[in-house]
N, C-alpha and C positions, 0 to 999 in steps of 0.2 A: 496485722501490723506488728512489727517487732516490738517486743517489750524489753526495755533496757532499764537497768538499775545499777547504781553505784554502791558497792559494798566495801566497807572499811575492814581492815584487818582485825580479827578477833583476838589475836595474841600480840604481844610486844607493841603496845600502842606508840611507844616512843619512836619506833622505826616503821610505822604503819605504811602499808602499801595498798593503794586502791586497786580494785579490779572491776571491769565491766562484765556483767553477766547478761548474755543475750539468748533469748529463745532460739533454738535451732529446730525448726519444723522438720519432722521426719516423714518419709513417704509411706510408711506402713499404715494400713487401715485400722480402724477400731477392731479390737479383738486380737490384735497381734501381741506377741510376747517373745521371751527368750532372745533378746537382741545380742548380736556380736558386732564388734567394730574393729577393723584392721586397716593398716595403711599399706597401699600398693607401692611398688617400686617407684612409680612416677609421682608419688605424693598424694594421690587421690585417696579419699576415705571410702571404704567399702562397708556398708551396713547390711547385715543379714538378719532375718527374723523368721519366726514360724507364725503362720496364720491358718485359720480353719478354711476348708475349701467348700463348705456348704453341703457336702455330701457325707458328712460323718468322718472325713479324713482331715489331713493337714497337708500343707505345702511349705517348702522352704523357698524364700524369695530373697533377692538382694537388689540394692541400688548403689550407684556410684556418685559421690559428691566431689566435684572437681575443685572446690575451694572458692574463696571470695565471699560473696554475700551468703550468710547462713541460710537465708530463705530461698535462695536460688541455687543453681549448680547441680541439681539432682538429675541423673539420667532416669529414663523410664525404668520402673521395677521389672525384673525378670525372674521367672520361676526356675529354680534349680531342679527340683523334684517334688513329687507328691506321693501320698500313700495313705492307706487306711490301717496299716499295721505298724505304725511308728510307735516308739516309746517317747512320750512327750512329758517333760519333767521340769520343774522350776530350777533345778540345780545342775542338771546334765543336759547340755543343749548343743546343737550343731554349730560348726564354725566354718569360716571361709578363709582361704589363704591365696595370695597372689605371688607368683614366682617371677624372677627376672626375665625369663623367656616369654612372658606374656600369658602363660597358662594360669587358669584359675582352678582351685581345688576346694572341695567341700566334703564334710563328713556328715552322715546321718546315723540315727539310732533306730534300728529296725528289730522288732521282736523276733526271737528265735525259739520260743518255747512258751509253755502255758504259765510259768511262774511270773509273778509281777515284775521281777527284775532280771528276766532272761532276755537279753537283747545283744545285737551285733553293733559294732562300729563299722560302717561301710563308707567307702570312698567313691567320689565322683570327680571327673576331670573335664574341663572345658578348654579347648584350644582356639576358640573364636570369641573370646570376650564374654562368655556366658550365654551366648545365643543357643547353643546346644551343649548337652552334658552326656558324658559316657560313664556308665557305672563300672567300677573296677572291683567290686565285691568287698567282702569283709577284710579288714586289715589283719585278722588273726585266722588261724586254720585249725584250731583245736576241736571244733565241731561240738562243743558242749553247749547245752541250754543253760547258759550262765551269763552273768553280767560282764559286758565289755563296754566301757564308757569313760567319761571324764577325760577326754582326749585333749591334747594340745598339738597344734600344727605349726611347722616352721619351714622356711626355705633352706634346704640343705644343698646349696649349689644353684646354678643357673636354672636347671630344668628338673631338679629332684626335690621331692617333698619329704620332710621328716615328720613323723608322728609318734607320739607316745600315748599310752592308754592304760587304765586300770583293767586288769584281766582276771576274771573270776573262774577260770578253768579249774582251779584247785578248791573252789568253794562249794562245788556241787555236793549236795547232801547224799548220803549213802543210798537213798531211795532213787536217785538218778535225776532229781530236779533241783534247781537252785533254791536255796533257802530264801524266804521272803523277809527282808529286813525292812521293817515298816517305815515307809515314807522317806527313805534316804535321810534319816536322822533319828537318833535315839534308839538304834537297833542294837541287838546284843551279839552280833556276829553271824556268821554263816554256819550252815549245818555241816560243812566239810572243813577244808583247810582255809588258809588266809588268802586275801586278795593280794595280787602281785602287780608289778609294773613292767611293761614291755615297750619296746620301741621298734620301729621299722622305717625303711625309706622306700619310696616308690618313684618311678618315672613313668613316662607314657606307656611303657611296656608292661608295667606291673611292679610287684614287689622285688626289691633288689637285696635286702638283708633284713634280719630281725635279731633283736637282742633281748635277753632277760636281764632286767636291771635291779629288781628288788623283789625278794620272795615274800615279803610281809609288809604291806602298806595299809594305811587307813582305807576303809572300804569305799568311801564315797566323798572324798575331798577332791576338789579340782586340782589338776596339774597345770603347770604353766612353763613356758619356754621363752628364751631370748637368744638372739644371734648377735655375736660380736666378732666381726671379721670371719675367720674360718672356724670359730669355736661356737658350739651350742651349749647353752646352760639350761638345765631342766630342774625344776623345783617341785616338790611334792611333800605330803605329810606322811611321815614314817609311822610304823606301829611296832613298838618293841614287845618282847615277850611279856613284859610287866605292864603293858598297856600305856606306856609313855608315847605320846603322839606329838612329836616335835617335827619341825620342818628341816628337810635336807636338800642338798643340791648336788647334782653330778654334772660333769663336763664331758662333751664329746669333741674329740680332736684327733686328727690323723687316723680316723677309722676306729677309734677305741673310746669306750666310756670309762670314766674314772670311778673310783670308789666314792660313794656319796659322802659328803661332809655335812655336819650339823651347822645350821645357820646360827642358832643360839640354844643353849641348854635350858630351855624353859622348865623341863621336868613335868610337863602337864600329863598327869595320869588321868585317863579318860576311858571308861569301859565301853563307850559307844562312839560312833563316828559323829563329829560335830558338823559335817557337811559345810566346810569352811576352809577352802584351800588357799595356798599362797599365791602371790603375784611376783614376777621377777622382771627386771629390766637390766640391760647391759649396754655399755658404750665405752670405747677407747680403753679397753683393758680393765674397766671397773664394772662392778655389778651391785645391784641392790635388791633386797627381798622384803616384801611387806607381808604380814600375816596376822591372823587372829589367834589368841590363846586365852584360856581361862585358868592358867596355873595359879594355885593358891586361891581358887574360887573367885578371882577378880578378872572379869572380862577386860581384855585390852587389845588394841591394835598396835603392832610394833613394826619397826623398820630397822634393817641392818645393812651394812655395806661390805663389799669386798674390794680391796685395792690390788689384788693379784689375780684378777680374771676369774674369780669364783673358786679358787683353791682353798680359801678360808674366808671367814666372815668375822667382823668386829663392829664396834660402835653401835651396839643395839640401842635404839631409842624408843621409848614408849610414846607413841603419838597421841593416843587417847585412852582413857581408863574409866571403868565404872560400869554400872548395870545397863547403861544406854547402848553400850557398844555391841553391834551386830557383826562386825567384821565385813565379809564379802568385799574384800579389797581389790583394787586394781592399781597398777603402777606403770609409769612411763618416764623416760628420761630423754632430754635433749642435750645440746652442747653445754648448757650452763646449769640446768636444774633437774631435780628429781621430783616428780609429781605423784601424789598418792590420793586416791579416792576411797571412801568407805561409807557405810551406812550406820546410822544410829536410830534407836527407837525408844521412846518413853511414853508417858501418859498423854503427851501432846501429839503423838504420832511419830512417823518415820521422817528422817531427813538425810540428805546426801551431802557429804562434806568433801572438801578438797584442800590439800595443803601442798606447799612447794618448799623444797629444801635445797641447800647447796650440796654438791657431791659428797662432802665430808659429813653431812647430816649435822652440822654445827649451827647453821643459821636456818631460820624458818620465817622468811619475809612475807609469807602469805598463808592465811588459813581462813576459810569462809564456809558458811553453809550455802551450798549452791541452790538448794531447793527443798521445800517441804514435799515429801513424797506421799502421794495418795495411796492408801492401802497399808496393810499391816502384815507381819509375819512373812511367810515364805513366798507369797504371791508376787512380791516385788522383785524377786530374783536377785541378779548380780549386775551392778552397774558396770559399764564398759567405758574405758578412757583411752584416747589417743591424742598425740600432740601434732600440731602443724602450725608453722609460722609463729612460733613462740606462744601459742595459745592452746588451751585444753578443750577438747571436744568430748562431750559425754553423752551417753545414751543409756536409758534404763526403762524398766517396766513400772507402770502404775496400775492400780486396780480401783476403778470407780464404779460403784453400784454392782460389784461382782464381775465387771467386765475389764479385762486387761487392755492396756494401750501403751504405746511407746512414747517417750518424751525425750527431748534432747536439749542440751545447753552448750553454749560457747562461753568460756571464761578467758578473758584477755587482760593480763596485768597492765 
């Protein structure tokens, strides 16, 4: 039975807006984790996840939700791929993308060496709605046993996929193996050079181009992308020589990537990767970026806007501040609103929050705690957010008695 509850606005009570929060039953079985959620060109929501296969390996599966009743509308789940040599991690996880030509694309993380963080980002493509999948191989061709991950995928035209990833080819230690940076968090860097950022595009025939975008990035913060017309915006966490780790954005248009621009001069000096990347959304010549920072030793989630298509950013807004802030943000925009999701954690446990802003980030007519999240720390991963029909659809991981499971909610103002 659907569980419904009416939640009042937590901020600005004089202009309070109510929201209906509805359970969204997800088709993933118990033991599933690392969800990702995208919107297909026809408006359907595509949920992907990793589950154990019972033989010591894993498989990547997905299902399609056509809309309407949250408890109905799911297609049968389909398997994209399986394997016993995957890199499975709370922070770096596979993604699915649908292109206007009807093709589906997914990426996997597959080990390429004996070091803990030596793995490839490999692509697969389906031309029949996900019934069968054809592997296209690694997106990179450096051949090093190093880290290649934290990818973001986007439609770069009707039948071409764009992808960007963090590339560890320059981080390989002198001994010839990738340095082990403990747990994708709190590490002290690699034994070789810096992590870099690269992008490429693919069609059904394979790779069509590749670009080196940034020679020195944060080692294991997620990247994110947004498409607005014929422009692609890419956001990531930079890493200065002085260990300043602030967020930057680059634009791809007319076959060229622009020089990255800072979203805001946080000045966060951090000697290790916080494993907490940005989220970006774009629409009608505007763009917005959400991110986590602990500049000045104060954890915060922040939001900024661009009124010139990502060429510059302004209007930085502190959305939430204090020791409870975990970041792990996601962001989406529709014709009227910018929606932001993030995680908090305190002595009373974890919680998932959602806020809605006007495009200028001046008004916030909705802020609510969507759910208390079972589990603590890294095991709950990163919540995913998409918009459809003026409502927010969210999926995330919970951990109950040491076992992960997926949970979903629909928030309708």
